[in-house]
C-alpha positions in Angstrom: 10.1 -10.2 -22.6 11.1 -9.9 -18.7 10.1 -6.1 -17.4 12.9 -4.2 -16.1 13.6 -4.3 -12.1 14.8 -0.6 -11.2 17.2 -0.3 -8.5 19.0 2.9 -6.8 20.5 3.7 -3.9 21.1 7.6 -2.1 20.3 10.3 0.1 18.3 12.5 -1.8 14.2 11.4 -2.5 14.1 13.2 -5.7 17.1 11.8 -7.2 16.8 8.0 -6.3 13.2 8.3 -7.8 14.2 10.4 -10.8 16.9 7.0 -11.2 14.4 4.7 -11.3 11.7 6.5 -13.4 14.2 7.0 -16.1 16.1 3.4 -15.9 12.2 1.6 -16.4 10.9 4.1 -19.1 11.8 1.3 -22.1 8.6 -0.1 -20.3 6.6 2.7 -19.4 3.2 3.7 -22.5 3.3 7.5 -24.2 1.6 9.4 -21.2 0.5 12.1 -23.7 -2.5 9.3 -25.5 -3.7 9.0 -21.8 -6.6 10.9 -20.7 -5.9 10.3 -17.1 -3.1 8.7 -15.2 -3.3 8.4 -10.9 -0.6 9.2 -9.4 -1.8 7.0 -5.9 0.6 7.9 -2.8 0.0 6.1 1.0 -1.9 8.3 3.1 -2.5 5.9 5.6 -2.1 7.9 9.1 -3.2 11.9 9.6 -0.1 12.4 11.1 2.7 10.3 11.1 5.5 11.2 8.9 7.0 7.7 8.6 3.6 5.9 7.6 2.9 8.0 5.1 4.2 8.3 1.1 6.0 11.5 0.8 5.0 14.7 -1.2 8.6 15.5 -2.7 8.1 11.5 -4.2 4.8 12.1 -6.1 6.0 15.8 -7.4 9.2 13.5 -9.1 6.7 11.4 -10.8 4.4 14.5 -11.9 7.7 16.3 -12.7 9.1 13.2 -14.5 5.8 12.9 -16.8 5.4 16.6 -17.2 8.9 16.8 -18.4 9.2 13.8 -20.8 5.2 13.4 -22.1 2.4 15.7 -23.0 0.6 15.3 -20.2 -2.8 16.1 -19.9 -4.4 15.1 -16.8 -3.0 13.9 -13.7 -5.1 12.3 -10.3 -3.1 12.4 -7.1 -6.0 10.7 -5.1 -6.5 8.3 -1.8 -8.7 7.8 1.5 -7.1 7.7 4.5 -8.4 4.7 7.3 -6.8 6.8 10.4 -8.7 9.9 9.3 -12.2 7.6 8.6 -11.9 5.7 12.5 -10.8 10.0 14.1 -13.8 11.1 12.2 -12.4 13.4 10.5 -12.0 13.8 6.2 -9.1 12.8 4.1 -8.6 15.9 3.3 -6.8 16.6 6.2 -3.6 14.1 6.0 -3.5 15.6 2.4 -3.0 19.0 4.3 -1.5 17.8 7.0 1.4 16.6 4.1 1.2 19.8 1.8 -0.9 17.3 -1.3 -3.3 20.4 -1.3 -0.7 22.7 -2.7 0.1 20.0 -6.1 -2.6 21.5 -8.0 -1.3 25.4 -7.7 1.9 23.7 -8.4 0.8 21.5 -10.9 -1.4 23.0 -13.6 -2.4 19.3 -14.9 -2.6 18.0 -11.4 -6.0 17.5 -9.0 -6.2 16.4 -5.7 -9.1 13.9 -4.9 -10.6 11.4 -2.5 -13.6 9.4 -2.7 -14.8 8.9 1.0 -18.0 10.4 0.0 -18.2 8.1 -3.6 -21.4 6.9 -4.4 -20.9 3.8 -6.9 -19.1 1.2 -5.9 -18.6 -2.6 -7.8 -18.6 -5.7 -4.7 -15.7 -8.2 -4.3 -16.3 -11.1 -2.5 -13.7 -11.8 0.2 -13.7 -14.5 3.5 -13.8 -14.2 6.6 -13.4 -15.7 10.3 -17.2 -16.4 10.4 -18.0 -17.2 6.6 -18.3 -14.8 3.0 -18.3 -11.4 3.6 -18.0 -8.9 1.0 -16.0 -5.6 0.2 -16.8 -2.1 -1.4 -14.5 -0.8 -4.0 -15.1 3.2 -5.6 -16.3 2.7 -9.4 -13.8 6.1 -10.2 -11.1 3.4 -10.3 -11.8 2.4 -14.0 -12.0 5.4 -15.1 -7.8 5.5 -15.1 -5.4 4.8 -17.9 -2.3 4.3 -15.8 -2.2 3.9 -11.9 1.2 4.3 -10.5 1.4 3.1 -6.7 4.6 4.8 -4.9 4.4 4.4 -1.7 7.4 3.8 1.8 8.2 0.0 2.7 6.4 -0.5 5.7 5.7 -3.5 8.7 2.2 -4.5 9.3 0.8 -5.8 11.5 -1.7 -8.5 9.8 -0.2 -8.9 6.4 4.0 -8.6 7.4 4.6 -6.4 5.2 2.5 -3.8 2.9 3.8 -2.3 -0.5 2.8 -1.0 -3.6 0.6 -3.8 -4.4 -1.7 -3.3 -1.1 -1.1 0.3 -1.2 -4.0 0.4 -3.6 -6.9 -0.5 -0.9 -6.6 2.7 -0.2 -9.8 2.6 -3.3 -11.3 0.0 -0.6 -14.8 2.0 0.9 -13.2 3.0 4.7 -15.8 1.0 6.2 -14.9 -1.9 4.5 -11.3 -1.9 4.8 -11.2 -3.9 8.1 -12.8 -6.5 6.6 -10.0 -7.6 4.4 -8.0 -8.5 7.6 -10.9 -10.8 8.4 -11.1 -10.9 11.7 -14.9 -9.4 10.6 -18.2 -9.9 8.8 -19.8 -6.4 7.9 -22.5 -4.9 9.4 -24.6 -5.1 6.3 -23.8 -8.9 5.6 -25.8 -11.7 6.7 -23.4 -13.9 8.8 -22.3 -14.7 12.6 -20.7 -11.6 13.9 -17.7 -11.1 15.8 -16.9 -9.6 18.7 -15.4 -6.7 16.8 -18.4 -6.7 14.9 -19.8 -5.7 17.8 -17.4 -3.0 19.0 -18.2 0.7 17.8 -15.3 1.6 14.3 -11.9 2.9 16.1 -12.0 0.9 19.0 -9.0 -1.7 18.4 -7.5 1.9 16.2 -7.9 3.8 20.1 -6.4 1.1 21.8 -3.5 0.9 19.8 -2.6 4.4 20.9 -3.9 3.9 24.7 -1.6 1.3 25.0 1.9 0.5 25.2 2.6 -1.6 21.7 3.6 -4.5 23.8 0.2 -4.3 25.5 -1.3 -4.7 22.3 0.6 -7.3 20.5 0.3 -9.8 23.8 -3.7 -9.2 23.7 -3.9 -10.0 19.9 -1.7 -13.0 19.8 -3.4 -14.6 22.8 -6.4 -14.2 21.1 -7.7 -17.1 18.7 -9.8 -14.9 16.0 -6.5 -13.2 15.4 -4.3 -16.4 15.0 -7.6 -17.1 12.2 -7.3 -13.9 10.2 -4.2 -14.1 9.5 -4.9 -16.4 6.9 -7.5 -14.7 5.5 -6.0 -11.2 5.1 -3.5 -12.6 2.4 -5.9 -14.2 0.2 -8.5 -11.5 0.5 -5.2 -9.2 -0.2 -5.1 -11.2 -3.7 -9.1 -10.7 -4.4 -9.0 -7.0 -4.2 -5.7 -6.6 -6.7 -7.5 -8.3 -9.5 -9.6 -5.7 -9.5 -7.4 -2.4 -8.4 -3.5 -3.5 -9.4 -1.4 -0.9 -10.6 0.7 -1.4 -13.6 3.8 0.4 -11.6 4.7 0.4 -8.4 7.7 2.9 -6.9 9.4 2.7 -3.5 10.5 5.7 -2.6 13.3 4.1 0.3 14.8 7.0 1.9 12.4 5.5 5.1 10.9 3.0 5.5 8.5 1.6 8.9 9.9 -0.9 11.1 8.2 -2.6 14.7 4.9 -1.0 14.8 3.7 -1.3 11.1 2.3 0.2 9.1 0.6 3.7 11.3 2.8 3.1 14.5 6.2 2.6 14.2 9.3 3.6 14.4 11.4 5.1 11.3 14.4 3.6 9.4 16.5 5.4 7.3 17.1 2.8 4.0 18.0 5.6 1.5 17.0 3.4 -1.6 14.2 3.6 -4.4 12.5 0.8 -6.3 11.1 0.6 -9.3 8.9 -1.3 -12.2 6.1 -1.6 -14.7 5.6 -5.4 -12.8 3.7 -4.6 -9.6 4.6 -8.0 -8.2 8.8 -8.1 -8.9 8.4 -4.6 -7.7 7.1 -5.5 -4.0 9.2 -9.0 -3.9 12.3 -7.0 -4.8 11.5 -4.9 -2.1 10.4 -7.7 0.5 13.9 -8.6 0.0 15.4 -5.1 0.9 13.9 -5.2 3.6 14.6 -8.5 5.2 11.9 -10.5 4.1 11.4 -13.3 2.1 9.1 -12.5 -1.1 7.5 -16.3 -0.8 7.0 -16.2 3.3 4.1 -13.1 2.5 1.2 -15.0 1.9 -0.2 -12.2 -0.5 3.3 -12.6 -2.6 3.5 -16.1 -3.4 -0.2 -16.1 -4.0 0.3 -13.4 -6.5 3.2 -15.2 -8.1 1.7 -18.9 -8.3 -0.9 -17.0 -10.4 1.6 -15.6 -12.6 -0.2 -11.3 -11.8 3.7 -10.9 -12.5 7.9 -11.9 -11.6 9.0 -12.0 -8.2 12.0 -12.5 -10.1 15.2 -10.5 -10.0 15.6 -11.0 -13.4 16.8 -8.3 -15.7 17.7 -6.0 -12.8 19.3 -2.3 -14.2 21.2 0.1 -11.7 22.4 -0.7 -8.7 22.8 -4.0 -7.4 20.4 -5.9 -5.3 22.4 -7.3 -1.9 24.0 -3.3 -1.8 20.5 -2.0 -0.6 19.3 -5.0 2.0 18.8 -3.7 4.7 16.9 -6.0 8.0 13.9 -4.2 9.4 12.6 -5.3 13.1 8.8 -7.1 12.1 5.9 -6.3 14.2 5.8 -8.0 17.2 2.9 -10.1 16.1 5.4 -11.7 13.7 5.0 -15.5 15.2 1.4 -15.3 14.3 1.7 -13.7 11.5 4.3 -16.3 9.5 1.5 -18.9 10.1 -0.4 -17.4 7.5 0.2 -21.1 5.0 -0.9 -23.2 8.2 
């Protein structure tokens, strides 16, 4: 049977998330029989409020689980890409956003980051110069159930980043950029691109020093960028087959438009979405942002491979048309939309 797609609107973050979780409760398992539940936020930024999952959203999921089930252990974990490029620990982001206090508040909660993990699974990906691979933290396999909890954001390569793509936080930090397809990777025997020859974080630092329109113009004029956008969606598909969330919760009290996923502008959206069908949740959220989900390559490929539903069947709560807000897309969208060609 089709999984429930829960939608709600309102100006109270915790109330919104409680509503959608209760609406999908019949699709959730008995968590008292699970030994370790993952609640995965998006902490890609170190300081930018609208780039990251609000800790209140994570608290609401924890409280829902503890109030309804005898939950043994909940792990809140992520690896911050920006922290890596700034040469600091993800713990800086965790502390800046109050995540480090969660174990004090909830006795069955641990907060972790896997920047120094030793064991990985390798998966093949494509780049503009040929085949490469990325390493995924093997620890991911230990979780009995995985929640992905995210704000809706635009993206500088993949149009939008939502619950499924959020699971890239389990990709080894050094490999994260490879997913975009513009680098082959220093450890791979493949022809190198110009980005492989630059120090790690060069582009990230330039984005913070130069006006957004300058960086966008540089990328639009860069042939390798236009080639790479044909690879990123397939690469997201590839890692998602290993890093698939069991349920997605979109905390859309605020989203991010324009220069997402890190440097964009906050947009008040006042909604929440949840489903135990991750693809269904992400496709609904894309629509709520004014984006046709089949215009987003990785969502299109996942729908083609029937990894979930892309339909609006079995909606509970609010009507979709009541939560649509058209986001201003990234400055490179004119090129990003050509992933099919």
